[in-house]
Structure formats: structure tokens, C-alpha cells
Backbone bond lengths (Angstrom), bond angles and torsions (degrees), N, CA, C in turn:
res aa  C-N    CA-C-N  psi(-1)  N-CA   C-N-CA  omega(-1)  CA-C   N-CA-C  phi
1 M - - - 1.469 - - 1.526 109.63 -
2 P 1.328 118.75 137.42 1.450 121.09 178.62 1.525 111.04 -62.27
3 G 1.334 114.97 136.19 1.455 119.01 177.62 1.512 114.47 82.61
4 V 1.346 118.32 -2.94 1.456 121.54 -179.74 1.515 108.59 -114.82
5 A 1.322 117.09 129.57 1.457 121.02 179.67 1.514 109.99 -67.59
6 T 1.294 115.44 133.74 1.460 120.19 178.98 1.509 109.37 -121.80
7 S 1.317 116.29 166.54 1.459 121.64 -178.17 1.506 108.63 -145.97
8 P 1.341 118.00 143.18 1.455 120.52 176.65 1.515 112.62 -69.79
9 Y 1.341 118.49 -5.15 1.455 121.44 -177.27 1.526 111.94 -102.52
10 M 1.317 118.26 4.66 1.442 120.04 -174.49 1.516 111.75 -74.08
11 A 1.307 118.64 -21.49 1.455 120.87 -179.54 1.509 108.74 -143.39
12 H 1.322 115.45 149.24 1.453 119.92 176.64 1.512 107.91 -152.09
13 P 1.329 118.27 160.06 1.454 120.57 -178.60 1.520 111.11 -59.67
14 P 1.344 117.84 151.73 1.455 120.61 177.81 1.521 111.40 -63.08
15 L 1.330 115.27 155.85 1.452 120.58 -178.60 1.526 110.28 -68.79
16 T 1.316 116.19 128.12 1.460 121.96 177.58 1.521 109.07 -112.89
17 L 1.325 115.86 167.89 1.457 120.29 179.84 1.523 110.80 -61.72
18 K 1.330 117.06 -38.64 1.463 120.97 -179.93 1.520 110.93 -65.60
19 N 1.341 116.82 -43.99 1.459 119.92 178.81 1.524 111.25 -65.74
20 A 1.334 116.29 -37.43 1.463 120.15 177.38 1.521 110.80 -62.48
21 A 1.335 116.82 -39.83 1.464 120.21 178.55 1.526 110.81 -66.35
22 L 1.337 116.22 -39.31 1.467 120.28 178.75 1.521 111.53 -62.15
23 L 1.335 117.00 -35.65 1.451 121.11 -177.00 1.530 112.72 -90.32
24 T 1.321 117.80 -8.63 1.465 121.38 178.71 1.526 111.75 -90.57
25 L 1.327 117.21 -35.35 1.464 120.07 -178.72 1.532 112.75 -62.57
26 P 1.341 120.21 -43.42 1.468 118.59 178.93 1.523 114.29 -57.72
27 P 1.354 120.11 -45.64 1.469 118.10 176.95 1.525 113.56 -58.68
28 L 1.332 116.87 -35.07 1.462 119.59 177.78 1.525 110.55 -65.14
29 L 1.328 116.01 -44.96 1.466 120.03 179.13 1.529 111.62 -68.51
30 W 1.316 116.30 -37.06 1.470 119.51 179.28 1.529 110.85 -70.08
31 A 1.320 116.80 -30.94 1.463 119.00 174.74 1.527 109.61 -63.84
32 G 1.335 115.86 -43.71 1.459 119.32 175.30 1.513 111.60 -61.81
33 N 1.334 116.23 -35.13 1.466 120.94 178.34 1.524 110.98 -64.56
34 A 1.348 116.46 -41.55 1.464 120.22 -179.77 1.521 111.25 -66.85
35 V 1.328 116.40 -44.16 1.464 120.04 179.41 1.527 110.25 -63.41
36 L 1.337 115.53 -43.51 1.462 119.48 -179.57 1.522 110.98 -68.05
37 G 1.345 116.08 -38.57 1.452 119.12 177.70 1.514 112.49 -59.89
38 R 1.329 115.69 -34.16 1.461 119.83 177.05 1.525 111.03 -71.42
39 L 1.317 116.75 -35.42 1.460 120.68 -177.47 1.531 112.60 -70.57
40 V 1.341 117.15 -27.76 1.473 119.61 -176.64 1.525 111.87 -103.00
41 V 1.329 117.16 18.89 1.460 120.90 -179.73 1.520 111.62 -54.42
42 D 1.326 117.63 -39.51 1.462 121.69 -177.20 1.525 113.28 -86.80
43 L 1.332 117.23 -1.08 1.464 119.97 -176.50 1.516 113.55 -101.71
44 V 1.329 117.94 -30.10 1.463 120.63 -174.32 1.525 109.01 -153.36
45 P 1.350 118.88 141.29 1.464 121.52 177.05 1.532 110.84 -67.16
46 P 1.341 118.02 155.83 1.475 121.08 -172.92 1.527 114.85 -62.70
47 A 1.327 118.30 -48.73 1.466 120.34 -178.59 1.528 110.90 -67.09
48 T 1.316 116.57 -35.50 1.465 120.58 177.63 1.518 110.81 -67.45
49 L 1.322 116.83 -40.21 1.462 120.78 176.78 1.521 110.10 -59.68
50 N 1.323 117.31 -43.66 1.464 120.07 179.97 1.527 111.05 -64.94
51 F 1.349 117.28 -41.47 1.463 120.42 179.78 1.533 111.17 -64.02
52 L 1.331 117.94 -46.41 1.461 121.14 179.38 1.518 111.50 -63.41
53 R 1.310 116.20 -37.29 1.460 120.59 178.16 1.525 111.54 -59.12
54 W 1.326 116.05 -48.66 1.454 119.23 -176.41 1.519 112.17 -78.79
55 L 1.321 117.48 -23.54 1.459 119.71 174.06 1.531 109.95 -64.72
56 L 1.332 116.97 -43.46 1.466 120.45 175.25 1.520 110.92 -64.21
57 A 1.335 116.40 -41.59 1.462 119.80 179.00 1.526 111.22 -61.73
58 F 1.328 117.03 -36.67 1.461 121.54 178.32 1.527 110.84 -58.69
59 F 1.332 116.88 -45.93 1.465 120.29 -178.62 1.529 111.60 -73.45
60 I 1.322 117.52 -23.35 1.463 120.48 173.90 1.529 109.97 -70.90
61 L 1.329 116.63 -40.34 1.463 121.94 -176.36 1.524 112.77 -80.64
62 L 1.335 117.13 -25.30 1.459 120.53 -173.19 1.537 113.14 -56.92
63 P 1.339 120.59 -45.15 1.468 118.66 177.95 1.523 113.46 -67.68
64 L 1.326 116.99 -22.84 1.457 121.01 -177.16 1.523 112.54 -83.17
65 A 1.331 116.68 -31.41 1.472 118.67 -173.96 1.522 111.74 -148.57
66 G 1.331 117.13 37.05 1.452 119.75 179.89 1.516 113.82 -61.41
67 W 1.341 117.18 -21.14 1.456 120.71 -178.42 1.527 112.34 -61.86
68 V 1.346 117.02 -24.18 1.457 119.29 -175.46 1.535 111.41 -69.84
69 L 1.316 117.59 -16.58 1.464 120.83 179.87 1.521 112.78 -87.64
70 R 1.330 117.91 -5.89 1.456 120.93 179.82 1.530 110.63 -72.02
71 P 1.328 117.69 154.82 1.469 120.98 -176.02 1.526 114.14 -56.26
72 G 1.330 118.97 -36.86 1.458 120.10 -175.37 1.511 115.03 -96.66
73 S 1.321 118.64 18.21 1.465 120.60 -174.95 1.520 113.71 -76.65
74 G 1.313 118.40 -19.35 1.459 121.69 -175.39 1.516 113.03 99.08
75 L 1.315 117.10 -6.39 1.462 120.59 179.58 1.519 111.70 -69.66
76 W 1.314 117.01 -46.90 1.457 120.69 -168.52 1.524 113.59 -68.66
77 P 1.331 121.59 -34.19 1.472 118.85 173.49 1.527 113.08 -62.94
78 H 1.343 117.37 -20.79 1.469 121.73 -179.15 1.537 110.76 -110.90
79 W 1.308 116.57 28.65 1.461 119.98 -173.50 1.529 112.15 -62.89
80 R 1.327 117.82 -30.59 1.466 119.49 -179.33 1.521 111.06 -64.02
81 R 1.317 116.26 -42.05 1.467 119.50 179.28 1.523 110.86 -62.66
82 F 1.324 116.80 -46.30 1.461 119.90 -178.15 1.524 111.33 -71.42
83 A 1.310 117.28 -26.95 1.464 119.67 175.25 1.524 110.48 -66.55
84 V 1.338 115.93 -39.68 1.471 119.93 178.26 1.527 110.65 -69.00
85 L 1.348 116.77 -46.02 1.458 120.05 177.88 1.528 110.90 -60.68
86 G 1.327 116.27 -40.65 1.458 120.17 178.66 1.519 112.30 -65.55
87 L 1.322 116.66 -36.13 1.459 120.66 178.25 1.525 111.03 -66.21
88 L 1.338 116.47 -47.17 1.465 120.67 -175.09 1.519 112.37 -74.24
89 G 1.342 116.61 -49.20 1.461 120.01 -171.79 1.506 115.34 -87.41
90 V 1.341 117.44 -28.92 1.461 121.41 -176.44 1.526 110.91 -107.51
91 G 1.338 116.80 -48.34 1.450 119.70 -174.60 1.515 114.51 -75.04
92 L 1.345 117.03 -47.58 1.451 120.48 -171.54 1.522 114.59 -91.88
93 Y 1.324 117.27 -45.99 1.465 119.29 -166.26 1.523 112.91 -56.27
94 N 1.326 116.63 -57.74 1.458 118.38 -175.11 1.524 112.69 -77.42
95 T 1.334 117.48 -28.35 1.464 118.60 174.33 1.519 110.19 -60.34
96 L 1.331 116.48 -45.61 1.457 120.73 178.97 1.530 111.47 -66.83
97 Q 1.332 116.26 -37.34 1.465 119.30 178.82 1.530 110.76 -65.54
98 Y 1.327 116.84 -47.81 1.462 119.91 178.86 1.531 110.77 -63.00
99 L 1.332 116.47 -37.14 1.458 119.93 177.85 1.523 110.89 -66.09
100 A 1.323 116.43 -38.67 1.467 120.35 177.67 1.516 111.06 -62.57
101 L 1.323 117.23 -37.10 1.462 120.83 179.30 1.520 111.45 -68.83
102 H 1.333 117.15 -19.79 1.452 120.55 175.14 1.521 111.51 -80.61
103 T 1.307 117.19 -32.61 1.462 120.57 -168.74 1.518 114.38 -114.55
104 S 1.303 118.57 -4.64 1.460 121.68 -179.59 1.522 109.09 -137.61
105 T 1.310 115.68 167.83 1.460 120.13 179.12 1.522 109.79 -82.28
106 P 1.325 118.08 150.97 1.460 120.36 177.38 1.526 113.15 -57.40
107 V 1.347 117.50 -33.12 1.467 120.50 179.36 1.520 110.36 -65.22
108 N 1.322 117.19 -46.13 1.458 119.92 178.97 1.524 112.04 -64.90
109 V 1.328 116.72 -40.57 1.460 121.08 178.66 1.523 110.18 -59.35
110 T 1.321 116.93 -44.30 1.466 120.88 179.62 1.517 111.04 -65.91
111 L 1.322 116.72 -38.99 1.463 120.50 -179.48 1.524 111.11 -61.58
112 V 1.328 117.50 -48.28 1.463 120.71 -179.12 1.525 110.64 -66.48
113 A 1.325 117.52 -40.25 1.461 121.06 -179.38 1.522 112.21 -66.59
114 S 1.333 117.48 -20.64 1.468 120.32 -179.18 1.525 112.32 -68.69
115 S 1.341 117.31 -7.47 1.460 120.19 177.67 1.525 112.34 -81.99
116 M 1.332 118.56 3.32 1.461 122.54 -176.99 1.528 113.92 -50.93
117 P 1.345 121.00 -50.23 1.470 119.09 -178.15 1.522 113.18 -58.33
118 L 1.320 117.49 -38.09 1.456 120.19 179.79 1.526 111.23 -66.99
119 W 1.346 117.04 -39.93 1.456 119.98 178.13 1.525 110.44 -68.01
120 M 1.314 116.97 -36.55 1.467 120.44 176.72 1.524 110.60 -59.50
121 L 1.328 116.19 -47.98 1.459 120.38 -179.30 1.527 110.93 -65.88
122 A 1.341 117.25 -41.45 1.462 120.67 -177.54 1.528 111.73 -66.36
123 L 1.319 117.21 -47.27 1.465 119.99 -179.79 1.523 110.97 -65.78
124 G 1.324 116.46 -38.29 1.455 119.44 178.22 1.511 112.29 -62.15
125 R 1.336 115.02 -39.84 1.459 119.04 -179.45 1.528 111.80 -72.48
126 L 1.332 117.32 -40.64 1.459 121.18 -174.09 1.525 113.04 -76.19
127 F 1.333 116.98 -39.99 1.461 119.78 -169.51 1.530 114.51 -114.45
128 F 1.330 117.82 -15.78 1.462 119.48 -174.74 1.535 112.92 -124.99
129 N 1.332 116.08 11.95 1.467 120.94 174.57 1.527 111.91 56.77
130 A 1.320 116.92 33.42 1.462 121.63 179.58 1.525 109.06 -94.76
131 P 1.318 118.80 121.77 1.467 120.49 -179.25 1.523 111.51 -68.77
132 V 1.313 115.37 150.64 1.468 121.70 176.58 1.522 108.25 -105.90
133 R 1.309 115.52 117.27 1.453 120.28 -178.78 1.532 110.29 -92.49
134 R 1.333 116.04 156.14 1.468 120.76 179.85 1.522 112.63 -58.92
135 P 1.342 118.70 -41.17 1.475 117.31 176.97 1.525 113.33 -59.81
136 Q 1.349 116.62 -32.08 1.459 119.38 178.37 1.526 111.32 -68.13
137 L 1.345 116.83 -41.42 1.458 120.11 177.29 1.524 111.05 -64.19
138 L 1.319 115.91 -43.49 1.460 119.85 177.95 1.522 110.28 -62.76
139 G 1.327 116.02 -41.51 1.452 119.78 178.30 1.515 111.88 -62.27
140 A 1.351 116.85 -39.20 1.463 120.46 179.08 1.522 111.04 -63.00
141 L 1.330 116.41 -41.37 1.462 120.08 179.01 1.522 111.42 -66.19
142 L 1.327 116.90 -41.74 1.464 120.32 178.49 1.527 110.86 -64.55
143 S 1.324 115.54 -39.83 1.461 119.90 -179.71 1.526 111.32 -63.91
144 M 1.325 116.84 -46.07 1.455 120.05 179.06 1.517 111.57 -67.22
145 L 1.327 116.69 -32.23 1.468 119.88 175.78 1.519 110.32 -64.04
146 G 1.330 116.65 -40.59 1.459 120.13 177.89 1.506 112.63 -62.55
147 V 1.342 116.36 -42.38 1.465 120.09 177.85 1.521 110.67 -66.20
148 T 1.339 116.47 -38.17 1.465 120.35 178.77 1.520 111.18 -61.79
149 V 1.327 116.84 -37.46 1.464 120.68 177.97 1.529 110.39 -59.61
150 V 1.348 115.52 -41.69 1.471 119.32 178.84 1.522 110.59 -66.30
151 L 1.338 115.90 -46.06 1.460 119.45 -177.63 1.517 112.06 -64.00
152 A 1.322 116.35 -34.98 1.456 120.60 -179.64 1.522 112.37 -82.14
153 R 1.335 116.41 -7.88 1.469 121.30 -178.10 1.522 111.90 53.07
154 G 1.329 114.59 38.65 1.456 120.03 176.91 1.507 114.74 82.63
155 D 1.340 118.18 -0.59 1.460 122.54 -178.73 1.527 108.41 -133.23
156 L 1.349 116.44 110.75 1.457 120.50 -176.04 1.524 112.34 -62.70
157 A 1.321 117.74 -20.03 1.464 120.28 179.08 1.522 111.42 -63.00
158 N 1.337 116.52 -24.76 1.465 119.76 179.55 1.525 111.94 -66.17
159 L 1.345 116.84 -26.99 1.461 119.94 -179.21 1.526 111.48 -67.38
160 A 1.315 116.87 -28.45 1.461 120.02 -178.97 1.517 111.82 -67.35
161 R 1.328 117.38 -19.37 1.461 120.76 -177.95 1.532 112.44 -92.61
162 L 1.337 116.60 -1.04 1.454 119.50 178.17 1.522 110.75 -74.90
163 Q 1.322 116.92 137.83 1.460 122.18 177.88 1.527 109.31 -130.94
164 L 1.336 114.99 126.38 1.456 119.37 179.43 1.529 109.77 -77.93
165 V 1.322 115.98 140.47 1.464 123.04 179.74 1.527 107.58 -127.23
166 P 1.350 118.33 168.29 1.473 119.79 -178.42 1.523 113.58 -53.76
167 G 1.334 117.76 -30.98 1.456 119.14 -179.52 1.512 113.51 -62.07
168 D 1.340 116.96 -24.70 1.457 119.94 179.24 1.524 111.60 -66.52
169 L 1.332 116.10 -24.84 1.466 119.54 176.98 1.525 111.11 -67.58
170 Y 1.327 116.22 -30.76 1.465 119.72 178.61 1.525 110.80 -64.17
171 I 1.323 116.71 -45.34 1.469 118.92 -178.12 1.524 110.59 -72.28
172 L 1.340 117.72 -28.86 1.462 119.83 174.20 1.521 110.14 -64.76
173 A 1.346 116.40 -44.30 1.463 120.04 176.91 1.519 111.09 -63.41
174 A 1.345 116.66 -38.01 1.459 120.16 177.90 1.528 110.90 -64.14
175 T 1.320 116.99 -40.03 1.462 121.49 179.43 1.522 111.11 -63.91
176 L 1.319 116.76 -42.97 1.467 120.61 177.39 1.523 110.94 -63.84
177 A 1.329 116.39 -42.16 1.461 120.11 179.14 1.514 111.10 -61.76
178 W 1.346 116.88 -41.31 1.460 119.86 -178.40 1.529 111.53 -70.70
179 A 1.328 117.21 -37.13 1.458 120.28 177.64 1.532 110.72 -62.45
180 L 1.324 116.56 -45.40 1.468 120.10 178.64 1.518 110.68 -66.36
181 Y 1.330 117.22 -39.72 1.464 121.31 177.24 1.528 111.11 -58.41
182 S 1.326 116.67 -43.67 1.465 120.41 -177.89 1.517 111.81 -65.21
183 W 1.345 116.66 -38.68 1.455 118.89 177.78 1.530 111.51 -68.02
184 L 1.309 116.87 -42.44 1.465 119.97 178.67 1.522 111.34 -65.33
185 L 1.327 116.45 -34.25 1.457 120.17 -179.97 1.520 111.18 -65.23
186 A 1.324 116.63 -30.91 1.460 120.49 -179.31 1.518 112.32 -79.67
187 R 1.324 116.86 -4.12 1.473 120.99 -178.82 1.519 109.80 -92.26
188 P 1.310 118.38 114.33 1.475 121.48 -175.70 1.519 112.03 -76.17
189 A 1.337 116.55 86.71 1.461 120.10 -178.14 1.525 113.20 -117.16
190 E 1.332 118.04 -14.38 1.456 119.73 -178.35 1.529 110.41 -90.41
191 P 1.331 118.32 165.59 1.470 121.12 179.05 1.525 111.47 -56.66
192 A 1.335 115.58 147.13 1.467 120.69 -176.81 1.523 111.70 -61.10
193 A 1.341 117.21 -35.23 1.459 120.25 -178.25 1.520 111.25 -63.37
194 I 1.341 116.65 -36.83 1.463 120.08 179.22 1.514 110.25 -75.33
195 R 1.313 116.45 -42.78 1.460 120.22 -177.22 1.523 111.17 -65.29
196 A 1.317 116.70 -31.51 1.467 120.05 -178.09 1.520 112.29 -76.03
197 D 1.326 118.02 -15.68 1.461 122.53 -178.61 1.526 107.87 -111.26
198 W 1.328 117.04 106.38 1.462 120.36 -174.62 1.525 112.17 -60.14
199 A 1.344 116.66 -38.90 1.462 119.94 -179.10 1.521 110.48 -66.59
200 A 1.340 117.20 -39.00 1.461 120.68 178.72 1.530 110.57 -66.71
201 L 1.333 116.23 -40.83 1.462 120.25 179.70 1.527 110.76 -63.05
202 L 1.326 116.30 -42.72 1.459 119.89 -179.98 1.530 111.42 -72.03
203 L 1.339 117.06 -40.70 1.456 120.30 179.72 1.522 110.99 -63.08
204 A 1.327 116.88 -36.91 1.459 119.75 177.86 1.526 110.59 -61.96
205 Q 1.329 117.12 -39.93 1.457 120.50 178.23 1.528 111.09 -70.25
206 V 1.335 116.31 -42.34 1.459 120.67 -177.57 1.523 110.73 -64.98
207 T 1.336 116.96 -36.05 1.463 120.69 -179.34 1.519 110.96 -57.52
208 F 1.326 116.57 -47.12 1.463 119.63 178.39 1.523 110.80 -78.88
209 G 1.343 116.27 -33.57 1.455 119.40 179.29 1.516 113.09 -62.75
210 L 1.336 116.56 -31.80 1.465 120.15 177.10 1.529 110.79 -63.03
211 G 1.319 116.13 -36.34 1.459 119.00 177.15 1.519 111.59 -62.76
212 W 1.349 115.97 -46.53 1.461 120.26 178.79 1.528 111.66 -64.34
213 S 1.330 116.27 -48.81 1.464 119.46 -178.23 1.520 111.13 -66.44
214 G 1.350 117.08 -31.64 1.454 120.16 176.09 1.522 111.67 -66.04
215 L 1.327 116.67 -39.23 1.461 120.26 176.59 1.525 110.98 -63.69
216 L 1.323 116.72 -42.38 1.466 120.62 179.30 1.524 111.02 -65.40
217 A 1.338 115.80 -41.94 1.461 119.24 178.80 1.533 111.21 -66.30
218 G 1.343 116.19 -39.82 1.455 119.30 177.70 1.523 111.95 -62.09
219 G 1.326 115.82 -42.73 1.457 119.22 176.55 1.517 112.26 -63.03
220 E 1.324 115.73 -35.28 1.459 120.49 178.48 1.528 111.14 -62.13
221 W 1.339 117.14 -42.13 1.458 120.86 -179.46 1.522 112.07 -74.01
222 L 1.338 117.25 -28.86 1.464 120.08 179.26 1.530 112.63 -77.70
223 L 1.336 116.12 -34.23 1.463 120.13 -170.84 1.521 113.71 -102.59
224 T 1.324 118.01 -11.12 1.459 120.44 -178.68 1.532 109.30 -129.62
225 D 1.318 114.92 175.91 1.470 120.00 176.79 1.525 110.23 -94.75
226 A 1.318 115.79 52.79 1.465 122.00 -175.77 1.528 111.33 -61.72
227 Q 1.333 114.97 141.03 1.459 122.11 177.64 1.526 109.05 -144.93
228 I 1.324 115.73 151.79 1.467 121.85 176.69 1.526 108.44 -120.69
229 R 1.303 115.24 132.43 1.466 121.37 176.07 1.528 107.73 -106.19
230 W 1.337 115.46 92.85 1.450 119.81 -176.72 1.536 110.17 -70.79
231 G 1.326 114.20 148.42 1.456 120.80 178.41 1.516 109.25 169.90
232 W 1.323 116.57 175.24 1.457 119.91 -179.26 1.532 113.56 -62.36
233 P 1.328 120.04 -37.56 1.471 118.43 177.39 1.522 112.86 -58.15
234 L 1.339 116.71 -44.50 1.462 119.41 179.32 1.520 111.15 -69.11
235 A 1.345 117.42 -39.56 1.467 120.44 179.32 1.518 110.76 -61.98
236 G 1.332 116.47 -44.43 1.461 119.74 178.26 1.515 112.07 -63.85
237 A 1.341 116.89 -38.41 1.459 120.71 178.50 1.524 110.95 -64.23
238 L 1.339 117.30 -41.21 1.462 120.55 -179.75 1.522 111.70 -65.29
239 V 1.325 117.10 -39.94 1.458 120.42 178.71 1.521 110.30 -62.85
240 F 1.327 116.57 -42.47 1.472 119.57 -179.86 1.523 111.57 -64.81
241 V 1.351 117.39 -50.71 1.464 119.17 -175.31 1.517 111.71 -67.70
242 A 1.338 118.13 -25.01 1.460 120.54 178.25 1.520 111.52 -77.98
243 C 1.320 116.91 -43.07 1.471 120.75 -176.62 1.523 112.72 -80.67
244 G 1.334 116.46 -43.37 1.464 120.60 -174.14 1.509 113.52 -87.63
245 P 1.350 118.06 -78.92 1.465 120.40 -177.30 1.524 114.29 -60.64
246 A 1.320 118.10 -24.08 1.467 119.63 -179.87 1.525 111.07 -88.88
247 V 1.319 118.20 -77.28 1.465 121.58 -171.52 1.525 111.92 -67.71
248 L 1.330 117.86 -56.61 1.464 120.48 -174.37 1.525 112.03 -66.99
249 A 1.330 117.07 -44.33 1.462 120.06 -178.04 1.525 111.18 -66.76
250 Y 1.327 117.38 -42.12 1.463 119.77 -179.97 1.528 110.84 -66.84
251 R 1.313 116.32 -34.59 1.461 119.76 177.55 1.530 109.56 -62.75
252 C 1.322 116.62 -50.46 1.465 120.82 -177.52 1.530 111.04 -66.84
253 W 1.327 116.70 -40.57 1.458 119.52 -179.29 1.527 111.30 -65.49
254 G 1.325 116.80 -45.37 1.461 119.69 179.53 1.509 112.14 -60.26
255 L 1.337 116.80 -43.50 1.459 120.40 179.12 1.514 110.74 -67.67
256 G 1.326 117.05 -40.10 1.458 120.58 179.81 1.514 112.26 -66.13
257 V 1.339 117.22 -39.56 1.461 121.12 178.29 1.521 110.49 -64.20
258 Q 1.328 117.04 -42.00 1.457 120.43 179.51 1.521 111.75 -64.41
259 R 1.320 117.31 -34.40 1.464 120.50 -175.73 1.528 113.27 -86.81
260 A 1.332 117.12 -38.99 1.461 120.32 -173.89 1.517 113.21 -104.90
261 G 1.335 118.28 -15.84 1.453 121.20 -178.68 1.516 111.39 96.40
262 P 1.339 117.44 145.51 1.458 121.00 -176.19 1.519 114.48 -67.16
263 A 1.340 117.87 -33.09 1.468 119.69 -179.01 1.524 111.15 -62.85
264 L 1.328 116.73 -47.63 1.455 120.50 178.56 1.521 111.15 -67.60
265 A 1.324 117.18 -37.56 1.468 120.46 179.74 1.516 111.30 -60.39
266 G 1.338 116.90 -31.69 1.452 119.85 -179.83 1.512 113.30 -58.75
267 F 1.338 117.13 -31.60 1.459 119.93 179.92 1.521 111.05 -69.40
268 F 1.314 117.17 -33.60 1.464 120.09 178.93 1.518 111.17 -66.32
269 S 1.334 117.48 -28.62 1.459 119.66 -179.71 1.520 111.72 -61.70
270 N 1.330 117.32 -23.84 1.462 120.02 179.77 1.518 112.97 -77.26
271 L 1.319 117.00 -1.81 1.458 118.97 169.45 1.522 111.41 -73.56
272 T 1.335 116.75 -18.67 1.469 120.59 -177.01 1.523 112.73 -57.60
273 P 1.354 120.00 -50.01 1.465 117.63 -179.46 1.512 113.70 -64.69
274 V 1.331 117.14 -30.77 1.465 119.08 177.30 1.519 109.97 -66.47
275 F 1.332 116.23 -46.65 1.467 119.91 177.53 1.531 110.29 -63.43
276 A 1.335 116.41 -38.00 1.460 119.45 179.80 1.521 111.20 -63.72
277 A 1.330 116.00 -39.81 1.463 119.68 178.15 1.523 110.72 -64.04
278 L 1.332 116.43 -41.33 1.459 119.92 179.33 1.525 111.20 -65.76
279 L 1.333 116.81 -43.30 1.457 120.17 178.84 1.523 111.28 -64.13
280 S 1.329 115.68 -37.90 1.458 119.28 179.56 1.523 111.07 -65.44
281 T 1.328 116.41 -40.63 1.460 118.62 179.71 1.523 110.70 -66.56
282 V 1.335 116.45 -35.32 1.466 119.15 177.51 1.521 110.83 -65.17
283 L 1.342 115.90 -44.26 1.460 119.76 -179.60 1.521 111.64 -66.26
284 L 1.334 116.58 -30.22 1.463 120.37 179.45 1.520 112.64 -88.39
285 G 1.326 116.15 -3.04 1.452 119.67 179.56 1.512 114.15 78.06
286 E 1.338 116.88 18.95 1.460 120.78 -179.95 1.521 109.90 -104.24
287 A 1.329 115.66 145.41 1.464 120.49 178.84 1.523 109.63 -78.71
288 P 1.345 118.65 148.61 1.466 120.71 175.75 1.523 111.04 -58.04
289 R 1.321 115.79 147.49 1.462 122.33 -178.57 1.525 110.98 -98.66
290 D 1.336 114.70 170.82 1.464 119.87 179.81 1.525 111.76 -62.74
291 Y 1.331 116.59 -35.04 1.459 118.36 -177.05 1.520 112.02 -68.00
292 H 1.329 117.73 -23.47 1.466 119.33 174.57 1.521 110.63 -63.87
293 A 1.312 116.81 -43.45 1.466 120.91 178.54 1.523 110.90 -64.79
294 L 1.350 116.40 -40.26 1.467 119.92 178.71 1.517 110.75 -63.42
295 A 1.339 116.89 -45.24 1.461 120.62 -179.97 1.518 111.38 -63.25
296 F 1.332 116.24 -42.87 1.458 119.62 178.78 1.524 110.58 -60.47
297 G 1.340 116.30 -41.96 1.457 119.86 179.16 1.518 112.36 -63.26
298 L 1.349 117.28 -40.24 1.463 120.63 179.80 1.529 111.38 -65.75
299 I 1.321 116.76 -40.65 1.461 120.01 -178.71 1.528 110.71 -69.80
300 V 1.334 117.22 -40.46 1.461 120.03 175.91 1.525 109.95 -63.16
301 L 1.342 116.92 -39.60 1.458 120.77 177.15 1.522 110.89 -62.85
302 S 1.342 116.88 -38.58 1.461 119.87 178.90 1.525 111.27 -63.66
303 I 1.317 116.70 -38.18 1.462 120.63 178.24 1.519 110.53 -65.06
304 W 1.337 116.04 -42.89 1.471 120.03 179.78 1.517 111.35 -65.40
305 V 1.337 116.78 -43.10 1.473 120.71 -178.57 1.520 110.05 -65.22
306 S 1.333 117.42 -45.71 1.459 120.38 -175.84 1.522 112.58 -69.39
307 S 1.337 117.82 -22.47 1.463 120.74 -178.42 1.523 112.72 -89.52
308 R 1.335 117.84 -4.74 1.458 120.08 -179.17 1.513 110.21 -71.59
309 R 1.325 115.05 144.13 1.457 120.99 179.60 1.515 109.43 -78.26
């Protein structure tokens, strides 16, 4: 309408089973990433782990979309956009997450990260002219309630014993970075040839992201007593985080965000702590509890409520 501000994020296709599957797989892989990141705390520093992860991902993507690095591919005229995407999604997000796992408890990290849907809605409204609907707010509350059930392990008294530490600020910054990354990813600003090729789109981000993550890793080695304990456990962990949480998860998340919209995608991210709790119980040899099923139901309900027209 003339005289009325509009936004490309004001409407998106309804949620389909295929889009739901695309947005569910990344939280599962990211849950594995969080559990694994905790397991290798003593083997590799956080920024170095992130750099090695994306370095492997770069060589995985290179045979699939190496053409995007050529001078005439259309990447270089848009280098500023990919530099920002690389900073937020590759350089900062996982470095801050791995750092949080070094300095905070997994429970606190999950609690702070559960604010993702609210940050998605807030950033969309403030910077991208995306309206916030009542079902989205209700969905955000239901989603956070589901995560709270997991964190409390079915007993709200457990929440009173939680204490925030400086490491929780790292995961808060990571959550903000990922929310902004998701909104920028949904903005069609790069050449159509790159956007149509998922591997090229990701490789373009990783190329610049390696520069950012390399700077962070270099600073880590200069300012701390960083050490790496090489061995098969670390090698296996790097292969997993490069193939799964990096390449496959980013592919599915990017496609899901483009199809369903970043605001709705934010609710799916809250499946991560539920999956993380389930993976942790498996690794500890414990059976899932009733509150896991309740939390999963609340988060699925939040997705359904927020996606209603």
C-alpha cells in the first residue's frame, strides 16, 4: 500500500511437514554438538575448536561449490554481506557457545539459549519491520515453558538453585548473533545463482567466517595457555561437528528459514535443549523421564500455535 511501510518478512508460506522436518534436524544435530563440545572441553580450546570445525567444512564444500570463489561468480561484489553472515553464523555463534561450555554449566547455557524465540520476534520487529502476532507471543511462552520443564527436571524447586555466571553472557551473545544471522539470511540480497545453490551460499559464508574464526583462534593462542590434545576422540569429534552440525544443519536451517520464515524457525531452535537432555540421558545410561515428554509436547504445541494464521 502506498505510504505504508512493508517488509518481505510480513508473510510466509504455512508450515508444512517437509519444512518442519528441515527445521527439526538442525536442533537435533546442534544438541549433539553441545554434548560433544562439553566432552572435548579438555582436548581443545573453544575458538580453536570452532576454527577447525569450519576449516573441515570448507574442504567438504569446496568440491560441491568451488565455482563461487572465482572472480566472476558474483560473490565478491557482495563481500560485505557475506562477511557479516560469516561473522555472525560462523565466527561468533559457535565460538561463544563452546566458550560458554567452558565457563558455565550446560543447564545454565540451555536456560539462556531458550530465549531465542523472543529475540527472534524482537529483532524482527525492531530492525526488519516484521509484525509480532499474538499467536507468536503465546508460542514463545509455551516454548520457554517447555524448556523450563526440562531444566527443572519436573520440579520447579530446582530452578531456585540456578546461579548465573559470566559464562552465561557468552551464550546470550551467541543467541543474539544467531537471531540476527537468521533474519539476515532470509533477506534476498545475494545473486540468484548463489542463493539457488545451498553449497555455494554456505561456502561463501564459511570463506569469510574462516577469517573471523581464525582471528579469534589466533587471539586465543596469544592470550591464553591454549593446548590441543590430539587423538582419535578429538578427530572423531571434529568430523562429526564439521559434517553434521556445520554442513548438514546449516543447509537444513537455511532452507527452512527461507521457506517458513525466521520468526517461526526460532521456535524450532528450542527443541535443542530437549534433544540435548535426551542425548545426555542416553550417554549416562538413564532412561528418559516423564518431564521430557511433557516438555517436548509443550514445544511442539508452541510451534503449532505460532504457525497458525
